[in-house]
C-alpha positions, 0 to 999 in steps of 0.5 A: 955222377951219381951212384945209383942203387938199382936192384934186379932180380927175377928172370934173367931173360925177361919179357916183362919188367916190374919197375918199383919207384918208392916215395920221397924218403922211401926205399924200394927194398921195402916192397916185398914180393914173392919173386919166384911167381914173377920170374915164372911169368918172365918178369924181371924186377926192377927196384929202383932208388933214385939219387938220395934213396937207399944207397944211391948218392946225389940230390934228388931231382925228379927229372934227372931221376926219370932220365936215369931210369931211362938210361939204365933201360937203354944200357939193358937193352930193355927199352922195347920190353913192356913195363908194369910201373909201381910208384908211391907218392912222389915215385908215382908222379915220376912214373906219369912223367915218363908217359912217352919214355917208357913202354908201360903196359900198366901203372899203379900209383899209390897216393901220387903227389900230383902237385908237389907245392900243393902237397907242402901247403896242405901239410902246412894247412893241416898242421902236419908239416913236422912230418916233412921237417922230420924227414930233413933232420940229420941223424948225428949217428949217421953224420960225420959232422960234429953234434954242435954243427948237426944241431945248428943246421937242424934248428935253422931248417925247422926255423926256416920251413916251419911256416910257408913263407919260403915257398913264396919268397924262394929264399933257401940259400941258408940251407946250403948243408947236407942232410943225412938220416935212415930215409934220405941223404943229399949234399945240399938241402936248399938244392933239394928244395928247389929241385922239388918245390922251387918252382915245383911240379905238377902232373895234373895235366898229365893224367887226361893225356895218358894213353897207357893204363893207369890205376890209382890206389888211395888210403882211408886218410892222407896227411900229404896230399888231398884225396879230394884233389886226387879223386877230382883230377882222376874222375875228369881223366877216367883213371880208375881208382880204388881205395884200401881199407886197411891203409890209414896213411899216405905211407899205406903202413902195413898195407902194401900186401893188400895192395900187391894182391890187387895188382898181382891179380891184374898182371899175373 
């Protein structure tokens, strides 16, 4: 059983919930809010770090993570309370997976990864795969393993994943070892890759079927997912979008306040 870090703040007797789901390798703690404003409007804030994120244990799997947050809401008797969801990157995709499981009043998706395999192929195509590989490197300062073992494992990861052939062959058994760094940790890298990319997940078809409010925020540039694809899918589905001029990358670096001010104006 995974130990999950789910941080609750705001109203102790909520009439609304704000659920925050970070990107893969992100941390829900990084979403800074003026909690007193939300509490005054009867919001409870749920900062959700799924398995492998923050202080949560286990190996991240999108579907399992979705089930985990539903079970949490049931344990709090909060399943009938309207939920505003904020999901970044893979967290945005996860919120779409929960269309029929959570009583959403609104969902705000920041650079959602609508197709996990397309995301990786895009990183390879644009020569940016190092950004993904850096996420999978074990930091010797945070691991109990010997330096020689860590170096060998990191080298093996780079050698195998430096080109996209593994996405076609599915051969990742040689990566049966843990990863631990300041952003992410899991017991088995090969299982992590299978969970996310073999065969992978796609929520492209979920957007046209959504009957609950969704809005997408986009950066000016995104190395992790083609903005043109997001725009295409959103336009076909009638989903509103907004580009944040100050957001220069997939991670909305130094731009969360701009995003939050727009969300806050709609929900408070």
